[in-house]
TORROVEX-464411 format. One record per atom (N, C-alpha, C): residue in one letter; residue number from 1; x, y, z; atom name. Coordinates in steps of 0.001 Angstrom, whole numbers. Example, Ala and Ser with C-alpha at 12.3 -4.5 7.8 and 13.67 -1.06 7.14 Angstrom:
! residues 2
+---+-----+---------+---------+---------+----+
! r !   k !      c1 !      c2 !      c3 !  a !
+---+-----+---------+---------+---------+----+
! A !   1 !   13190 !   -5690 !    7800 !  N !
! A !   1 !   12300 !   -4500 !    7800 ! CA !
! A !   1 !   13200 !   -3300 !    7800 !  C !
! S !   2 !   12850 !   -2250 !    7080 !  N !
! S !   2 !   13670 !   -1060 !    7140 ! CA !
! S !   2 !   12900 !      30 !    7870 !  C !
+---+-----+---------+---------+---------+----+
***
This chain:
! residues 101
+---+-----+---------+---------+---------+----+
! r !   k !      c1 !      c2 !      c3 !  a !
+---+-----+---------+---------+---------+----+
! M !   1 !  166553 !  176135 !  128777 !  N !
! M !   1 !  166067 !  175700 !  127502 ! CA !
! M !   1 !  167216 !  175402 !  126547 !  C !
! M !   2 !  168195 !  176286 !  126528 !  N !
! M !   2 !  169330 !  176078 !  125660 ! CA !
! M !   2 !  170069 !  174828 !  126077 !  C !
! S !   3 !  170118 !  174613 !  127347 !  N !
! S !   3 !  170793 !  173441 !  127871 ! CA !
! S !   3 !  170050 !  172179 !  127464 !  C !
! D !   4 !  168725 !  172227 !  127416 !  N !
! D !   4 !  167933 !  171061 !  126971 ! CA !
! D !   4 !  168222 !  170744 !  125509 !  C !
! V !   5 !  168297 !  171776 !  124706 !  N !
! V !   5 !  168581 !  171595 !  123282 ! CA !
! V !   5 !  169980 !  171013 !  123120 !  C !
! Q !   6 !  170907 !  171517 !  123896 !  N !
! Q !   6 !  172274 !  171013 !  123805 ! CA !
! Q !   6 !  172324 !  169552 !  124244 !  C !
! Q !   7 !  171613 !  169178 !  125282 !  N !
! Q !   7 !  171593 !  167795 !  125749 ! CA !
! Q !   7 !  170946 !  166883 !  124701 !  C !
! Q !   8 !  169884 !  167380 !  124117 !  N !
! Q !   8 !  169227 !  166591 !  123063 ! CA !
! Q !   8 !  170149 !  166418 !  121866 !  C !
! A !   9 !  170856 !  167462 !  121535 !  N !
! A !   9 !  171797 !  167392 !  120412 ! CA !
! A !   9 !  172896 !  166380 !  120717 !  C !
! E !  10 !  173372 !  166351 !  121954 !  N !
! E !  10 !  174391 !  165383 !  122344 ! CA !
! E !  10 !  173842 !  163958 !  122281 !  C !
! R !  11 !  172609 !  163765 !  122730 !  N !
! R !  11 !  171988 !  162427 !  122667 ! CA !
! R !  11 !  171818 !  161984 !  121227 !  C !
! V !  12 !  171368 !  162914 !  120382 !  N !
! V !  12 !  171190 !  162603 !  118964 ! CA !
! V !  12 !  172541 !  162256 !  118355 !  C !
! S !  13 !  173577 !  162987 !  118731 !  N !
! S !  13 !  174914 !  162729 !  118225 ! CA !
! S !  13 !  175385 !  161342 !  118665 !  C !
! E !  14 !  175159 !  160998 !  119942 !  N !
! E !  14 !  175541 !  159677 !  120455 ! CA !
! E !  14 !  174746 !  158578 !  119754 !  C !
! Q !  15 !  173448 !  158807 !  119579 !  N !
! Q !  15 !  172611 !  157823 !  118892 ! CA !
! Q !  15 !  173050 !  157646 !  117442 !  C !
! T !  16 !  173454 !  158759 !  116823 !  N !
! T !  16 !  173933 !  158689 !  115445 ! CA !
! T !  16 !  175209 !  157867 !  115368 !  C !
! L !  17 !  176098 !  158087 !  116340 !  N !
! L !  17 !  177331 !  157288 !  116378 ! CA !
! L !  17 !  177014 !  155810 !  116602 !  C !
! D !  18 !  176081 !  155530 !  117516 !  N !
! D !  18 !  175673 !  154138 !  117778 ! CA !
! D !  18 !  175062 !  153521 !  116524 !  C !
! A !  19 !  174198 !  154279 !  115861 !  N !
! A !  19 !  173557 !  153787 !  114641 ! CA !
! A !  19 !  174597 !  153553 !  113554 !  C !
! S !  20 !  175554 !  154443 !  113462 !  N !
! S !  20 !  176614 !  154302 !  112475 ! CA !
! S !  20 !  177431 !  153040 !  112754 !  C !
! G !  21 !  177746 !  152804 !  114017 !  N !
! G !  21 !  178477 !  151574 !  114398 ! CA !
! G !  21 !  177670 !  150328 !  114067 !  C !
! S !  22 !  176371 !  150393 !  114367 !  N !
! S !  22 !  175497 !  149252 !  114059 ! CA !
! S !  22 !  175429 !  149003 !  112554 !  C !
! L !  23 !  175309 !  150087 !  111784 !  N !
! L !  23 !  175270 !  149952 !  110324 ! CA !
! L !  23 !  176572 !  149359 !  109791 !  C !
! N !  24 !  177705 !  149756 !  110388 !  N !
! N !  24 !  178995 !  149184 !  109989 ! CA !
! N !  24 !  179039 !  147685 !  110289 !  C !
! Q !  25 !  178507 !  147284 !  111437 !  N !
! Q !  25 !  178460 !  145865 !  111793 ! CA !
! Q !  25 !  177551 !  145088 !  110833 !  C !
! I !  26 !  176420 !  145693 !  110511 !  N !
! I !  26 !  175480 !  145058 !  109571 ! CA !
! I !  26 !  176136 !  144914 !  108197 !  C !
! T !  27 !  176838 !  145960 !  107770 !  N !
! T !  27 !  177523 !  145923 !  106471 ! CA !
! T !  27 !  178591 !  144837 !  106459 !  C !
! A !  28 !  179351 !  144723 !  107542 !  N !
! A !  28 !  180392 !  143699 !  107635 ! CA !
! A !  28 !  179766 !  142299 !  107627 !  C !
! A !  29 !  178663 !  142132 !  108366 !  N !
! A !  29 !  177978 !  140833 !  108397 ! CA !
! A !  29 !  177423 !  140489 !  107023 !  C !
! A !  30 !  176863 !  141463 !  106327 !  N !
! A !  30 !  176329 !  141228 !  104984 ! CA !
! A !  30 !  177450 !  140838 !  104035 !  C !
! S !  31 !  178609 !  141471 !  104184 !  N !
! S !  31 !  179761 !  141127 !  103350 ! CA !
! S !  31 !  180219 !  139702 !  103633 !  C !
! D !  32 !  180256 !  139320 !  104913 !  N !
! D !  32 !  180615 !  137944 !  105282 ! CA !
! D !  32 !  179629 !  136941 !  104684 !  C !
! I !  33 !  178352 !  137262 !  104764 !  N !
! I !  33 !  177318 !  136382 !  104210 ! CA !
! I !  33 !  177477 !  136257 !  102696 !  C !
! R !  34 !  177778 !  137358 !  102029 !  N !
! R !  34 !  177988 !  137336 !  100580 ! CA !
! R !  34 !  179166 !  136429 !  100233 !  C !
! Q !  35 !  180259 !  136567 !  100984 !  N !
! Q !  35 !  181432 !  135717 !  100740 ! CA !
! Q !  35 !  181109 !  134242 !  100972 !  C !
! M !  36 !  180351 !  133969 !  102027 !  N !
! M !  36 !  179957 !  132573 !  102294 ! CA !
! M !  36 !  179077 !  132033 !  101177 !  C !
! N !  37 !  178160 !  132862 !  100690 !  N !
! N !  37 !  177307 !  132448 !   99565 ! CA !
! N !  37 !  178132 !  132134 !   98330 !  C !
! E !  38 !  179154 !  132952 !   98077 !  N !
! E !  38 !  180035 !  132703 !   96934 ! CA !
! E !  38 !  180782 !  131380 !   97106 !  C !
! Q !  39 !  181244 !  131110 !   98329 !  N !
! Q !  39 !  181945 !  129851 !   98602 ! CA !
! Q !  39 !  181007 !  128658 !   98430 !  C !
! I !  40 !  179781 !  128813 !   98907 !  N !
! I !  40 !  178789 !  127738 !   98764 ! CA !
! I !  40 !  178481 !  127500 !   97293 !  C !
! A !  41 !  178320 !  128586 !   96543 !  N !
! A !  41 !  178027 !  128459 !   95108 ! CA !
! A !  41 !  179186 !  127770 !   94380 !  C !
! T !  42 !  180404 !  128148 !   94724 !  N !
! T !  42 !  181585 !  127525 !   94101 ! CA !
! T !  42 !  181643 !  126042 !   94452 !  C !
! A !  43 !  181415 !  125711 !   95725 !  N !
! A !  43 !  181442 !  124304 !   96143 ! CA !
! A !  43 !  180341 !  123508 !   95452 !  C !
! A !  44 !  179158 !  124103 !   95338 !  N !
! A !  44 !  178050 !  123416 !   94664 ! CA !
! A !  44 !  178377 !  123185 !   93197 !  C !
! E !  45 !  178999 !  124161 !   92570 !  N !
! E !  45 !  179388 !  124022 !   91156 ! CA !
! E !  45 !  180429 !  122910 !   90998 !  C !
! Q !  46 !  181393 !  122865 !   91910 !  N !
! Q !  46 !  182411 !  121816 !   91862 ! CA !
! Q !  46 !  181781 !  120446 !   92088 !  C !
! Q !  47 !  180866 !  120357 !   93043 !  N !
! Q !  47 !  180196 !  119083 !   93310 ! CA !
! Q !  47 !  179380 !  118654 !   92100 !  C !
! S !  48 !  178754 !  119600 !   91451 !  N !
! S !  48 !  177975 !  119283 !   90257 ! CA !
! S !  48 !  178883 !  118738 !   89163 !  C !
! S !  49 !  180031 !  119362 !   88979 !  N !
! S !  49 !  180990 !  118895 !   87974 ! CA !
! S !  49 !  181465 !  117482 !   88297 !  C !
! V !  50 !  181752 !  117242 !   89568 !  N !
! V !  50 !  182201 !  115908 !   89985 ! CA !
! V !  50 !  181086 !  114894 !   89775 !  C !
! A !  51 !  179859 !  115261 !   90096 !  N !
! A !  51 !  178725 !  114346 !   89908 ! CA !
! A !  51 !  178541 !  114000 !   88433 !  C !
! I !  52 !  178713 !  114979 !   87560 !  N !
! I !  52 !  178601 !  114733 !   86119 ! CA !
! I !  52 !  179719 !  113795 !   85666 !  C !
! E !  53 !  180922 !  114028 !   86166 !  N !
! E !  53 !  182054 !  113172 !   85810 ! CA !
! E !  53 !  181823 !  111740 !   86311 !  C !
! I !  54 !  181340 !  111596 !   87534 !  N !
! I !  54 !  181059 !  110266 !   88085 ! CA !
! I !  54 !  179984 !  109577 !   87254 !  C !
! S !  55 !  178965 !  110306 !   86877 !  N !
! S !  55 !  177894 !  109738 !   86053 ! CA !
! S !  55 !  178445 !  109231 !   84727 !  C !
! G !  56 !  179326 !  110014 !   84111 !  N !
! G !  56 !  179950 !  109583 !   82860 ! CA !
! G !  56 !  180799 !  108337 !   83057 !  C !
! N !  57 !  181537 !  108289 !   84178 !  N !
! N !  57 !  182355 !  107111 !   84472 ! CA !
! N !  57 !  181490 !  105874 !   84686 !  C !
! V !  58 !  180381 !  106040 !   85377 !  N !
! V !  58 !  179473 !  104916 !   85602 ! CA !
! V !  58 !  178906 !  104426 !   84274 !  C !
! E !  59 !  178568 !  105352 !   83390 !  N !
! E !  59 !  178046 !  104979 !   82072 ! CA !
! E !  59 !  179097 !  104194 !   81288 !  C !
! R !  60 !  180348 !  104668 !   81322 !  N !
! R !  60 !  181421 !  103952 !   80621 ! CA !
! R !  60 !  181634 !  102565 !   81223 !  C !
! L !  61 !  181594 !  102473 !   82550 !  N !
! L !  61 !  181738 !  101168 !   83207 ! CA !
! L !  61 !  180614 !  100225 !   82815 !  C !
! T !  62 !  179406 !  100760 !   82717 !  N !
! T !  62 !  178263 !   99945 !   82307 ! CA !
! T !  62 !  178475 !   99415 !   80895 !  C !
! Q !  63 !  178921 !  100289 !   79990 !  N !
! Q !  63 !  179167 !   99867 !   78605 ! CA !
! Q !  63 !  180273 !   98824 !   78542 !  C !
! L !  64 !  181349 !   99040 !   79308 !  N !
! L !  64 !  182441 !   98075 !   79323 ! CA !
! L !  64 !  181995 !   96738 !   79911 !  C !
! S !  65 !  181153 !   96774 !   80914 !  N !
! S !  65 !  180636 !   95534 !   81512 ! CA !
! S !  65 !  179785 !   94766 !   80511 !  C !
! L !  66 !  178939 !   95480 !   79778 !  N !
! L !  66 !  178122 !   94826 !   78760 ! CA !
! L !  66 !  178997 !   94230 !   77662 !  C !
! Q !  67 !  179994 !   94981 !   77247 !  N !
! Q !  67 !  180904 !   94495 !   76211 ! CA !
! Q !  67 !  181658 !   93265 !   76709 !  C !
! T !  68 !  182123 !   93299 !   77947 !  N !
! T !  68 !  182846 !   92166 !   78525 ! CA !
! T !  68 !  181948 !   90944 !   78613 !  C !
! A !  69 !  180688 !   91141 !   78996 !  N !
! A !  69 !  179746 !   90022 !   79080 ! CA !
! A !  69 !  179534 !   89399 !   77701 !  C !
! E !  70 !  179395 !   90242 !   76673 !  N !
! E !  70 !  179224 !   89725 !   75313 ! CA !
! E !  70 !  180457 !   88954 !   74858 !  C !
! E !  71 !  181633 !   89498 !   75141 !  N !
! E !  71 !  182869 !   88837 !   74735 ! CA !
! E !  71 !  183077 !   87540 !   75517 !  C !
! T !  72 !  182675 !   87509 !   76771 !  N !
! T !  72 !  182781 !   86293 !   77575 ! CA !
! T !  72 !  181882 !   85213 !   77000 !  C !
! L !  73 !  180671 !   85577 !   76627 !  N !
! L !  73 !  179749 !   84612 !   76018 ! CA !
! L !  73 !  180314 !   84104 !   74700 !  C !
! S !  74 !  180882 !   84991 !   73905 !  N !
! S !  74 !  181484 !   84594 !   72631 ! CA !
! S !  74 !  182655 !   83643 !   72871 !  C !
! T !  75 !  183484 !   83928 !   73874 !  N !
! T !  75 !  184617 !   83062 !   74209 ! CA !
! T !  75 !  184124 !   81698 !   74666 !  C !
! R !  76 !  183089 !   81684 !   75467 !  N !
! R !  76 !  182531 !   80410 !   75944 ! CA !
! R !  76 !  182015 !   79592 !   74767 !  C !
! N !  77 !  181304 !   80251 !   73857 !  N !
! N !  77 !  180802 !   79548 !   72672 ! CA !
! N !  77 !  181959 !   78995 !   71852 !  C !
! G !  78 !  183027 !   79773 !   71720 !  N !
! G !  78 !  184207 !   79306 !   70996 ! CA !
! G !  78 !  184842 !   78106 !   71672 !  C !
! C !  79 !  184910 !   78143 !   73011 !  N !
! C !  79 !  185470 !   77009 !   73761 ! CA !
! C !  79 !  184606 !   75762 !   73587 !  C !
! D !  80 !  183295 !   75937 !   73629 !  N !
! D !  80 !  182377 !   74799 !   73433 ! CA !
! D !  80 !  182589 !   74203 !   72046 !  C !
! E !  81 !  182733 !   75068 !   71056 !  N !
! E !  81 !  182939 !   74598 !   69678 ! CA !
! E !  81 !  184273 !   73861 !   69555 !  C !
! M !  82 !  185316 !   74412 !   70192 !  N !
! M !  82 !  186615 !   73742 !   70157 ! CA !
! M !  82 !  186552 !   72387 !   70853 !  C !
! Q !  83 !  185818 !   72299 !   71940 !  N !
! Q !  83 !  185667 !   71027 !   72656 ! CA !
! Q !  83 !  184958 !   70010 !   71764 !  C !
! Q !  84 !  183947 !   70450 !   71064 !  N !
! Q !  84 !  183223 !   69567 !   70147 ! CA !
! Q !  84 !  184150 !   69094 !   69032 !  C !
! L !  85 !  184922 !   70022 !   68469 !  N !
! L !  85 !  185863 !   69658 !   67403 ! CA !
! L !  85 !  186934 !   68701 !   67914 !  C !
! A !  86 !  187414 !   68945 !   69119 !  N !
! A !  86 !  188417 !   68038 !   69700 ! CA !
! A !  86 !  187832 !   66644 !   69870 !  C !
! G !  87 !  186567 !   66555 !   70294 !  N !
! G !  87 !  185895 !   65244 !   70408 ! CA !
! G !  87 !  185769 !   64580 !   69052 !  C !
! D !  88 !  185429 !   65347 !   68027 !  N !
! D !  88 !  185308 !   64798 !   66671 ! CA !
! D !  88 !  186654 !   64285 !   66183 !  C !
! V !  89 !  187712 !   65055 !   66406 !  N !
! V !  89 !  189051 !   64631 !   65988 ! CA !
! V !  89 !  189447 !   63361 !   66732 !  C !
! Q !  90 !  189144 !   63307 !   68023 !  N !
! Q !  90 !  189465 !   62123 !   68829 ! CA !
! Q !  90 !  188741 !   60905 !   68275 !  C !
! Q !  91 !  187490 !   61056 !   67900 !  N !
! Q !  91 !  186715 !   59947 !   67320 ! CA !
! Q !  91 !  187337 !   59494 !   66011 !  C !
! Q !  92 !  187672 !   60450 !   65171 !  N !
! Q !  92 !  188258 !   60103 !   63872 ! CA !
! Q !  92 !  189621 !   59441 !   64041 !  C !
! L !  93 !  190404 !   59910 !   64994 !  N !
! L !  93 !  191709 !   59303 !   65231 ! CA !
! L !  93 !  191594 !   57897 !   65802 !  C !
! S !  94 !  190539 !   57654 !   66536 !  N !
! S !  94 !  190368 !   56316 !   67122 ! CA !
! S !  94 !  190077 !   55266 !   66056 !  C !
! R !  95 !  189689 !   55650 !   64880 !  N !
! R !  95 !  189419 !   54723 !   63778 ! CA !
! R !  95 !  190701 !   54221 !   63136 !  C !
! F !  96 !  191750 !   54977 !   63328 !  N !
! F !  96 !  193011 !   54570 !   62709 ! CA !
! F !  96 !  193776 !   53639 !   63643 !  C !
! E !  97 !  194487 !   52708 !   63032 !  N !
! E !  97 !  195352 !   51827 !   63791 ! CA !
! E !  97 !  196782 !   52253 !   63538 !  C !
! L !  98 !  197558 !   52187 !   64559 !  N !
! L !  98 !  198969 !   52486 !   64408 ! CA !
! L !  98 !  199694 !   51210 !   64048 !  C !
! V !  99 !  200436 !   51275 !   63019 !  N !
! V !  99 !  201188 !   50104 !   62573 ! CA !
! V !  99 !  202630 !   50297 !   62976 !  C !
! K ! 100 !  203190 !   49270 !   63635 !  N !
! K ! 100 !  204592 !   49347 !   64035 ! CA !
! K ! 100 !  205442 !   48761 !   62951 !  C !
! Q ! 101 !  206493 !   49338 !   62631 !  N !
! Q ! 101 !  207382 !   48809 !   61591 ! CA !
! Q ! 101 !  208630 !   48255 !   62139 !  C !
+---+-----+---------+---------+---------+----+
***
């Protein structure tokens, strides 16, 4: 009987050691998972910051494109007006005769 109790105590001791080892492995795995979660969170935060920056850049590009389009139209209108004025000057100059002396 005493021997049975001693054998059971040894089995319980071995099982306790096995359980302790398993708990240590679980703790290490949980720590690894926590670290990975932190890395994922950091990467997601960085990606979010980059996405916000890209969005701002796209908005600025859109505004610059609109401004450039307006200025291009204004330049074209100015060129058309200058062409008209040049035609008017040419017409007026054609009325004059050059006199040779």
